[in-house]
C-alpha positions as CSV (number, residue, x, y, z in Angstrom):
1,M,-19.8,16.4,-2.5
2,N,-20.4,13.1,-4.6
3,L,-18.0,10.4,-5.8
4,E,-17.8,12.2,-9.3
5,Q,-17.1,15.5,-7.7
6,I,-14.5,14.2,-5.5
7,K,-12.9,12.5,-8.3
8,K,-12.9,15.9,-10.6
9,Q,-11.1,17.5,-7.5
10,R,-8.3,14.7,-7.2
11,N,-7.8,14.5,-10.9
12,K,-6.8,18.2,-10.7
13,L,-3.3,17.0,-9.1
14,L,-2.5,15.3,-12.1
15,S,-2.0,18.6,-13.9
16,Y,0.3,19.7,-11.1
17,K,3.9,20.9,-12.5
18,N,5.7,17.9,-10.7
19,I,3.1,15.6,-12.0
20,T,2.6,16.4,-15.9
21,P,6.7,15.3,-16.5
22,L,6.0,12.3,-15.2
23,I,2.9,11.6,-17.5
24,E,5.0,12.5,-20.5
25,S,7.4,10.2,-19.2
26,I,5.3,7.5,-19.3
27,N,3.8,8.4,-22.5
28,R,7.1,7.6,-24.2
29,L,6.5,4.2,-23.7
30,N,3.9,4.1,-26.2
31,S,6.7,4.3,-28.8
32,I,7.7,0.8,-28.1
33,D,6.4,-1.7,-30.9
34,K,3.6,-4.1,-29.5
35,Q,5.5,-7.2,-30.4
36,E,8.2,-6.1,-28.1
37,L,5.7,-5.7,-25.1
38,I,4.2,-9.3,-25.4
39,C,4.9,-10.6,-21.6
40,N,4.6,-13.2,-19.1
41,I,3.8,-12.4,-15.4
42,T,5.4,-14.1,-12.5
43,L,4.2,-13.3,-9.1
44,N,7.1,-14.3,-6.4
45,D,8.7,-12.0,-3.8
46,F,8.8,-9.6,-7.0
47,V,6.0,-8.8,-9.3
48,E,8.0,-9.8,-12.5
49,I,7.3,-8.7,-15.9
50,N,9.0,-10.8,-18.5
51,L,9.5,-9.2,-22.2
52,P,11.1,-11.8,-24.4
53,N,10.9,-9.7,-27.4
54,I,12.2,-6.4,-26.1
55,S,15.3,-4.8,-27.5
56,K,17.9,-3.1,-25.8
57,E,17.0,0.1,-26.9
58,S,13.5,-0.4,-25.6
59,L,14.6,-1.8,-22.2
60,K,16.7,1.1,-21.6
61,L,13.8,3.3,-22.4
62,I,11.7,1.6,-19.6
63,E,14.4,1.7,-17.2
64,D,14.6,5.8,-17.6
65,V,11.1,5.7,-17.2
66,A,11.1,3.8,-14.2
67,L,14.0,6.0,-12.8
68,S,12.1,9.0,-13.5
69,L,9.3,8.1,-10.9
70,K,11.4,7.7,-8.0
71,P,11.1,7.1,-5.2
72,W,9.8,3.7,-5.3
73,R,8.5,3.1,-1.7
74,K,6.5,-0.2,-2.3
75,G,7.7,-3.2,-4.2
76,P,9.7,-5.1,-5.6
77,F,9.2,-5.0,-9.1
78,K,11.2,-6.8,-11.7
79,I,11.0,-6.0,-15.5
80,N,13.6,-8.5,-17.4
81,D,17.1,-7.7,-15.6
82,I,15.8,-4.0,-14.2
83,E,15.0,-4.6,-10.6
84,I,13.1,-2.3,-8.7
85,N,14.2,-2.5,-5.3
86,S,11.8,-0.5,-3.4
87,E,12.5,1.1,0.1
88,W,10.2,-1.1,1.6
89,D,10.4,-4.8,0.6
90,S,6.6,-5.4,0.7
91,S,6.7,-9.0,0.1
92,I,7.7,-9.7,3.8
93,K,4.1,-8.3,4.9
94,Y,2.6,-10.1,1.9
95,N,4.0,-13.2,3.0
96,L,2.9,-12.7,6.3
97,I,-0.7,-11.9,5.7
98,S,-1.2,-13.8,2.4
99,K,-3.0,-16.9,3.7
100,H,-5.4,-14.8,5.7
101,I,-6.6,-13.2,2.4
102,N,-9.7,-14.7,1.3
103,A,-9.9,-13.3,-2.2
104,E,-11.4,-16.1,-4.7
105,N,-13.9,-14.4,-6.7
106,K,-14.2,-11.6,-4.2
107,I,-14.3,-7.9,-4.5
108,I,-11.0,-6.7,-2.7
109,G,-10.1,-3.0,-1.7
110,D,-6.7,-2.0,-0.6
111,I,-6.6,1.5,1.3
112,G,-3.4,3.1,1.0
113,C,-2.3,1.0,-1.8
114,N,0.7,3.2,-2.5
115,N,1.6,2.0,-6.2
116,G,-0.2,-1.2,-6.3
117,Y,2.3,-3.8,-5.3
118,Y,-0.5,-5.9,-3.1
119,I,-2.8,-5.6,-5.9
120,F,-0.7,-7.2,-8.6
121,K,0.2,-10.0,-5.9
122,M,-3.2,-10.6,-5.1
123,L,-3.8,-11.6,-8.9
124,E,-2.6,-14.9,-7.9
125,K,-5.4,-15.5,-5.5
126,N,-8.1,-15.1,-8.5
127,P,-10.2,-12.2,-7.2
128,K,-13.0,-11.0,-9.0
129,Q,-11.8,-7.3,-8.9
130,I,-9.3,-5.3,-6.8
131,V,-9.7,-1.5,-6.3
132,G,-6.9,0.3,-5.0
133,L,-7.2,3.5,-3.1
134,D,-4.8,6.2,-2.8
135,P,-4.6,10.0,-2.9
136,M,-1.0,10.7,-4.0
137,P,-0.2,11.0,-7.6
138,L,3.0,9.8,-7.8
139,C,1.5,6.2,-6.6
140,K,-0.9,6.4,-9.3
141,M,2.0,7.1,-12.0
142,Q,3.8,4.2,-10.7
143,F,0.7,2.2,-10.9
144,D,0.1,3.3,-14.3
145,F,3.7,2.2,-15.3
146,I,3.6,-1.3,-14.0
147,N,-0.1,-1.7,-15.5
148,F,1.2,-0.7,-18.9
149,F,2.8,-4.3,-19.3
150,I,0.3,-6.2,-17.0
151,H,-2.9,-4.6,-18.8
152,E,-5.1,-6.4,-16.1
153,S,-8.7,-5.5,-16.3
154,K,-9.4,-7.0,-12.9
155,V,-7.4,-4.0,-11.2
156,K,-8.1,-0.4,-10.8
157,F,-6.4,2.4,-9.3
158,E,-8.7,5.3,-7.8
159,L,-6.9,8.8,-6.4
160,L,-9.0,8.3,-3.4
161,G,-8.6,8.0,0.5
162,I,-10.2,6.2,3.1
163,E,-12.3,9.2,3.7
164,D,-13.9,8.5,0.4
165,L,-15.2,5.1,0.9
166,E,-18.5,6.3,2.0
167,F,-19.3,7.8,-1.3
168,M,-18.1,4.8,-3.4
169,D,-21.3,2.6,-4.7
170,I,-19.0,-0.7,-4.1
171,R,-19.5,-3.0,-0.8
172,F,-16.5,-5.0,-0.4
173,D,-15.8,-8.4,0.3
174,V,-12.2,-7.9,1.9
175,L,-10.4,-4.8,3.2
176,L,-6.9,-4.3,3.5
177,C,-5.9,-1.2,5.7
178,L,-2.1,-1.7,6.0
179,G,0.0,1.2,7.7
180,V,-2.7,3.7,7.4
181,L,-4.6,3.7,10.8
182,Y,-1.4,5.7,12.6
183,H,-1.9,8.2,10.2
184,R,-5.4,9.5,11.0
185,K,-6.4,11.7,13.5
186,S,-9.2,9.6,14.2
187,P,-8.9,6.1,13.8
188,L,-12.0,5.1,15.0
189,D,-13.6,7.0,12.5
190,S,-11.6,5.3,9.9
191,I,-12.1,1.7,11.1
192,K,-16.0,2.5,11.3
193,T,-15.7,3.7,7.6
194,I,-13.8,0.5,7.0
195,Y,-16.7,-1.5,8.7
196,N,-19.4,0.5,6.9
197,S,-17.8,-0.1,3.5
198,L,-18.1,-4.3,3.9
199,K,-20.3,-6.2,2.9
200,V,-22.1,-8.4,5.8
201,G,-20.0,-11.3,6.5
202,G,-16.8,-9.5,4.9
203,E,-13.4,-9.3,6.2
204,A,-10.8,-6.4,6.8
205,I,-7.1,-7.0,7.6
206,F,-5.4,-4.1,9.2
207,D,-1.8,-3.5,10.6
208,S,-0.6,-0.8,12.9
209,I,2.5,0.0,14.9
210,I,1.9,-0.5,18.1
211,I,3.6,-0.1,21.8
212,S,4.4,-2.6,24.2
213,G,2.2,-3.3,27.3
214,D,-1.0,-5.1,28.5
215,S,-2.9,-1.7,29.2
216,E,-5.8,0.0,27.2
217,I,-4.0,3.0,25.8
218,A,-2.5,4.5,23.1
219,L,0.7,6.9,22.7
220,C,0.1,10.6,21.0
221,P,3.7,11.5,20.1
222,N,4.7,14.7,20.3
223,G,5.8,16.4,17.2
224,S,6.9,13.3,15.4
225,Y,7.6,9.6,15.5
226,A,10.5,8.0,13.9
227,K,10.7,11.2,11.9
228,M,7.0,11.1,10.8
229,P,4.9,14.2,11.7
230,N,1.8,12.7,10.5
231,V,1.8,9.9,13.5
232,Y,-1.1,10.7,15.9
233,F,-2.0,7.5,17.8
234,I,0.1,4.3,18.5
235,P,-2.2,2.0,20.4
236,T,-1.2,-1.2,22.4
237,L,-2.3,-4.4,21.0
238,K,-5.1,-4.5,23.7
239,T,-6.3,-0.9,22.5
240,F,-5.8,-1.8,19.0
241,Q,-8.1,-4.6,19.1
242,N,-10.8,-2.8,21.2
243,W,-10.7,0.0,18.4
244,L,-11.9,-3.0,16.1
245,S,-14.5,-4.3,18.6
246,R,-15.9,-0.8,19.4
247,C,-16.7,0.0,15.8
248,G,-18.6,-3.3,15.4
249,F,-16.2,-6.0,14.2
250,S,-16.3,-9.6,15.4
251,D,-14.1,-12.8,15.2
252,I,-11.0,-10.5,15.7
253,E,-8.0,-12.7,15.3
254,H,-4.2,-11.3,15.9
255,I,-2.5,-12.7,13.3
256,A,1.2,-11.6,14.1
257,T,3.3,-8.9,15.9
258,Q,6.6,-8.2,13.9
259,K,9.3,-5.6,14.4
260,T,10.2,-3.6,11.5
261,E,13.5,-4.5,10.5
262,I,16.2,-2.9,8.4
263,N,16.2,-5.6,5.6
264,E,12.3,-4.8,5.6
265,Q,12.5,-0.9,5.4
266,R,15.9,0.3,3.5
267,K,17.7,2.7,1.4
268,T,18.0,1.9,-2.3
269,K,19.2,3.5,-5.4
270,W,15.0,3.7,-6.0
271,S,14.1,5.0,-3.1
272,N,15.1,8.5,-0.8
273,D,18.6,8.9,0.9
274,M,16.8,8.2,4.3
275,S,15.3,5.5,5.6
276,L,14.5,3.1,8.8
277,E,18.1,3.0,9.7
278,N,18.2,6.8,10.1
279,F,14.7,7.4,12.1
280,L,16.5,4.8,14.8
281,D,19.0,5.7,17.4
282,S,22.4,3.9,17.3
283,T,21.1,0.8,19.3
284,H,18.0,0.5,17.2
285,T,15.7,-0.2,20.0
286,K,14.6,3.2,19.9
287,T,13.2,6.2,17.6
288,I,15.3,9.1,17.3
289,E,12.7,10.7,19.2
290,G,13.2,8.1,22.5
291,Y,10.0,6.2,21.5
292,E,9.8,2.1,21.2
293,A,11.2,1.4,17.6
294,P,8.4,0.2,15.4
295,Q,6.8,-3.1,15.8
296,R,3.6,-3.9,14.0
297,A,0.3,-5.9,14.9
298,Y,-1.8,-7.6,12.1
299,L,-5.2,-8.2,13.0
300,K,-8.3,-10.0,10.8
301,A,-11.6,-9.2,11.5
302,R,-15.2,-9.8,10.0
303,K,-18.5,-7.9,9.7
304,L,-21.1,-10.1,11.0
305,K,-23.9,-7.7,10.8
C-alpha cells in the first residue's frame, strides 16, 4: 500500500457510528461569531486558550463540546476558565524532556501523539513543522477541537501509526516516541523504523516503562501489566539502551528514570473512572498482577549515518 491508500483506509474510521456524533459536536463551534474566537495562546503547564470576547453562551457551548469528547487522556488544556484536567498531567513529562528537544526551525514528529498536547507545547520552540501521528479517531477529534481555536499552520495531525512512517515522504529532524514501545509486539522493528525515518544527524527521544536490575533482559507480562493487555516487553534500562544501539543509534543519553506517581496519572471529571490507583496494589509498589509498579526511563539518541 502507498500512503494515500493507508490514509483512505484510516479515514474510514471517522465514519464509524461512535465518531460521527463527535464530528457533529465539533461542527457546532462554527455557530460562534468569529469576533468571539479572537484569542491569544499561553503555553505554560496548561495549553491555555484565552478568548477575551467570548460570551457566556458560547463558552458554555465550548464546554459542552469538550465534555462530549471525553475521555481526555493527555493534557491539561484551558479555555478561559474551563480547565480540561486530563487523566495524565503531561506537563510533568514535557518539563522533563523539553530542554532535550532541539526544535528551532526543525521538522518534528510525535509518534502516538494522542490529542497533540506535546505538539502544541512545542510551538514555543519555533519549529518549522510538527506532525503528530496517532491512529485513534477520538485523539483526532480532540486535536481538531483544540486547533479550532489555535489555527496553527505549523501543526498537522495524521491518522497514522508508527508502522506507517516508512510510507511517508518526510524525513524528520526530531522524532518523539513516548509511551509506545511497550505496546509493540516487535519493539526493535519499531525502533528501526524510527531510525530510518530520521535525517542523518537527526535525534529521537524515547520513553519506556522499565524493570529494575542490571541484567540485559526484558519482562514479557503474562496476560496484562497494570491492567493493560497490550504490554508485550518491558526492558531493563541496559536492555532499552541495547535496543537503540542494535538499531543503529549512537550517542545514547539517559535523560532520567522516573516512577509514575498518582499525581501524574489520576482520575478527573474529564477522564475514565479508573486510573493508576486502580492498577496498583495497596502499597503502590506493585501492579495488581504483582509486577513492579511502573517507572519510566527516558533516552535520547542520534542517527549519525
